[in-house]
C-alpha positions in Angstrom: -40.2 -9.1 -3.9 -40.6 -7.9 -0.3 -39.9 -4.1 -0.4 -38.1 -4.3 2.9 -35.5 -6.7 1.4 -32.5 -5.3 -0.5 -31.8 -6.5 -4.1 -29.6 -9.6 -4.2 -26.0 -9.3 -5.5 -24.4 -12.8 -5.3 -20.9 -11.4 -5.6 -18.0 -10.8 -3.2 -14.8 -8.9 -4.1 -11.4 -8.9 -2.4 -9.2 -5.9 -3.3 -5.5 -6.1 -2.4 -2.7 -3.6 -2.3 0.5 -5.0 -3.7 3.8 -3.7 -2.2 4.4 -5.1 1.3 0.9 -6.6 1.1 1.4 -9.5 -1.4 5.1 -9.1 -1.7 7.5 -8.3 1.2 9.3 -5.5 -0.6 8.7 -2.1 -2.3 8.5 -2.7 -6.0 9.8 0.8 -6.8 13.0 0.1 -4.7 13.4 -3.2 -6.5 13.1 -1.5 -9.9 15.8 1.0 -8.9 18.1 -1.9 -7.9 17.3 -3.7 -11.1 18.4 -0.6 -13.0 21.7 -0.5 -11.1 20.6 2.6 -9.1 21.4 3.2 -5.4 18.0 3.4 -3.7 18.9 5.9 -0.9 20.8 8.2 -3.3 18.1 8.2 -5.9 15.4 9.1 -3.3 17.4 11.5 -1.2 19.0 13.4 -4.0 16.5 13.2 -6.8 13.0 12.5 -5.6 13.0 14.2 -2.2 14.1 17.6 -3.6 11.2 17.6 -6.0 8.8 16.6 -3.3 10.1 19.4 -1.1 9.5 21.8 -4.0 5.8 20.9 -4.1 5.8 17.9 -6.5 3.4 15.0 -5.9 5.7 12.1 -4.7 4.3 9.6 -7.3 5.0 12.1 -10.1 8.4 12.9 -8.8 9.4 9.2 -8.7 8.2 8.7 -12.3 9.8 11.9 -13.6 13.2 11.0 -12.1 13.0 7.6 -13.7 12.2 9.1 -17.1 15.1 11.6 -16.8 17.4 8.8 -15.7 16.4 6.7 -18.8 16.8 9.7 -21.1 20.3 10.3 -20.1 21.4 6.7 -20.7 23.0 5.8 -24.0 22.3 2.1 -23.3 20.3 0.1 -20.9 17.3 2.3 -21.1 14.5 1.8 -18.5 11.8 0.0 -20.6 8.5 -1.8 -20.2 10.4 -5.1 -20.6 12.5 -4.2 -17.5 9.2 -3.8 -15.5 7.9 -7.1 -17.0 11.2 -8.8 -16.2 11.0 -7.6 -12.6 7.4 -8.7 -12.2 8.3 -12.3 -13.3 11.0 -12.7 -10.7 9.3 -11.0 -7.7 9.2 -13.0 -4.4 5.7 -13.2 -3.1 4.7 -13.7 0.5 4.5 -17.4 1.5 1.1 -18.9 0.6 0.0 -16.2 -1.8 -0.1 -18.4 -4.9 -2.3 -21.0 -3.2 -4.6 -18.5 -1.5 -6.9 -17.8 -4.4 -8.2 -21.3 -4.9 -8.6 -21.8 -1.2 -10.8 -18.7 -0.9 -12.8 -19.7 -4.0 -13.5 -23.1 -2.3 -14.7 -21.3 0.8 -17.2 -19.3 -1.2 -18.5 -22.3 -3.1 -19.0 -24.1 0.2 -21.4 -21.3 1.3 -23.3 -21.1 -2.0 -22.2 -22.3 -5.4 -24.0 -19.3 -7.0 -21.9 -16.7 -5.2 -19.0 -15.3 -7.3 -15.7 -14.3 -5.8 -13.6 -11.7 -7.7 -10.1 -10.5 -7.0 -8.8 -7.0 -7.7 -5.4 -5.3 -7.3 -5.1 -1.5 -6.5 -1.4 -0.6 -6.3 0.4 2.6 -5.8 3.3 1.2 -7.8 3.7 0.7 -11.6 1.0 -1.6 -12.8 3.1 -3.4 -15.4 5.1 -5.0 -12.5 2.2 -6.9 -10.8 0.7 -7.6 -14.3 3.8 -9.7 -15.0 3.6 -11.9 -11.9 2.5 -15.5 -11.7 -0.7 -14.4 -9.8 -1.8 -11.8 -12.3 -4.2 -14.3 -13.9 -6.3 -14.4 -10.7 -7.2 -10.7 -10.8 -10.2 -9.3 -12.7 -8.5 -5.9 -12.9 -5.1 -4.6 -11.9 -4.9 -0.8 -11.4 -1.8 1.2 -10.6 0.5 3.9 -12.0 1.0 3.7 -15.8 3.8 4.8 -18.1 3.6 6.0 -21.6 6.2 4.0 -23.6 8.1 5.0 -26.7 8.5 3.0 -30.0 11.3 1.0 -28.5 9.6 0.4 -25.2 11.4 3.1 -23.1 9.5 5.0 -20.5 8.6 8.5 -21.8 6.0 9.9 -19.3 3.6 8.9 -16.6 0.0 8.8 -17.9 -1.7 7.7 -14.7 -0.7 8.1 -11.1 -2.2 6.4 -8.1 -2.0 8.6 -5.0 -3.4 7.5 -1.6 -6.8 9.1 -2.2 -6.8 8.1 -5.9 -6.9 4.5 -4.8 -10.4 5.0 -3.4 -11.7 5.9 -6.8 -10.9 2.4 -8.0 -13.0 0.9 -5.2 -15.9 2.8 -6.8 -14.9 1.5 -10.2 -14.8 -2.0 -8.8 -18.2 -1.6 -7.2 -19.9 -0.4 -10.3 -18.1 -2.8 -12.6 -16.5 -0.2 -14.7 -14.1 -1.7 -17.3 -12.7 1.6 -18.6 -11.3 4.4 -16.4 -13.5 7.1 -17.9 -16.0 8.0 -15.2 -13.8 10.5 -13.3 -16.6 11.8 -11.1 -18.1 8.5 -10.0 -16.7 9.0 -6.5 -19.1 12.0 -6.0 -22.3 10.4 -7.2 -21.9 6.8 -6.0 -24.5 7.1 -3.3 -27.1 8.1 -6.0 -26.6 4.8 -8.0 -29.5 2.4 -7.9 -28.8 -1.0 -6.5 -29.5 -2.7 -9.8 -26.6 -0.8 -11.4 -24.0 -1.9 -8.8 -21.7 -4.8 -9.7 -20.5 -5.4 -6.1 -21.9 -3.4 -3.2 -19.0 -1.9 -1.1 -20.6 -3.7 1.8 -19.5 -6.9 0.1 -15.9 -5.8 -0.5 -12.9 -6.9 1.5 -9.9 -4.7 1.3 -6.4 -5.8 2.3 -3.6 -3.3 2.7 -0.4 -2.7 4.7 0.0 1.0 5.4 -0.5 4.7 4.9 -1.4 4.5 1.2 -4.4 2.2 2.2 -5.8 4.4 4.9 -8.3 6.3 2.6 -9.5 2.9 1.3 -10.0 1.7 4.9 -12.2 4.8 5.5 -14.4 4.1 2.4 -14.8 0.4 3.2 -15.8 1.2 6.8 -18.2 3.9 5.6 -20.1 1.3 3.5 -19.7 -1.5 6.1 -17.3 -3.7 4.1 -14.4 -5.4 5.8 -10.9 -3.9 6.0 -7.9 -6.0 7.0 -4.4 -4.5 7.7 -1.3 -6.6 7.4 2.2 -6.0 8.8 5.6 -7.6 8.4 6.1 -10.9 10.1 9.2 -9.6 11.9 7.3 -7.2 14.1 4.1 -7.2 16.2 0.8 -5.5 15.7 1.7 -2.9 18.4 4.8 -2.1 16.4 2.9 -1.5 13.1 4.1 2.1 12.4 0.8 3.3 11.0 -1.3 2.2 14.1 -1.2 5.6 15.8 -1.9 7.5 12.5 -5.4 6.1 11.9 -8.6 7.3 13.5 -11.8 5.5 14.4 -13.3 5.7 10.9 -10.1 4.2 9.4 -9.8 1.3 11.8 -9.4 -2.2 10.3 -11.4 -5.3 11.3 -8.2 -7.2 11.8 -4.5 -6.4 11.9 -2.5 -9.6 11.2 1.0 -10.7 10.0 1.5 -10.9 6.2 1.5 -14.7 6.1 -0.9 -16.3 3.5 -0.1 -19.9 4.4 -3.0 -22.2 5.2 -4.3 -21.8 8.8 -2.4 -18.5 9.2 -4.1 -15.7 11.1 -4.5 -13.8 7.8 -6.1 -16.7 5.9 -8.4 -17.4 8.8 -9.4 -13.7 8.8 -10.1 -13.8 5.1 -12.1 -17.0 5.4 -14.2 -15.5 8.3 -14.7 -12.3 6.3 -16.0 -14.3 3.3 -18.2 -16.4 5.7 -19.7 -13.2 7.2 -20.5 -11.6 3.8 -21.4 -14.9 2.1 -24.0 -15.8 4.8 -25.4 -12.3 4.6 -26.0 -12.9 0.9 -27.4 -16.4 1.5 -29.9 -14.9 4.0 -31.0 -12.3 1.6 -31.4 -15.0 -1.1 -33.5 -17.1 1.2 -35.9 -14.1 1.8 -36.3 -13.6 -1.9 -37.5 -17.2 -2.5 
């Protein structure tokens, strides 16, 4: 092998956020409604006071849900409620047909290139795991509950803060199946290329807002491709996070959350795949 040529990894990964990226809503708010709770009252009078007292917001949300479930005699908040919600979630238009379309694009570049999908959500992972699109993802990461014998929520066993999401980009890149390498984020640069499952330069990240900004930073650092999405009822200039991100957090494209064929977002994803795929094909040619 030419020593000037990098090792070949014929694999591309696309990592998606979930809330307001693949669905138009916030799944936490939908869960509250599904539990017959008033969203504004729950957040303003239960979650926000804990947050103001130094709690992490993700832990505060989970704690308040657990306390709510504990004080109920009936209609406890259970894993089955999260599953039920996931099954009936409304996805953005075109999401269900997107996966096969993107796979076809990759095979058109080179049949030997693999395309993998991942989900890194700040919400409760059992919700997206229960959707019709869960089967397309190699891994789904998010906040996790500990459940009791009857399925009721008892405690949060894993949170997913904004910065925590970046750890899972490193998990994805190394191909870690179990979440047991807590310090990987600090030694990633020391990994040899032959131990990397997908180089971060071959990762596309799609997210909608502030929780994704740390991931945008990591993807930019390793020359991957970051795409920001915003609701279809506003313009890119109205995207509320635009002024909050600095140069290192910039996205390659900022597009409406529309996954229908020929939409700006799908065309952006196809171009991103084309860019990375042809880079892989070039490297492959130089190894022949």
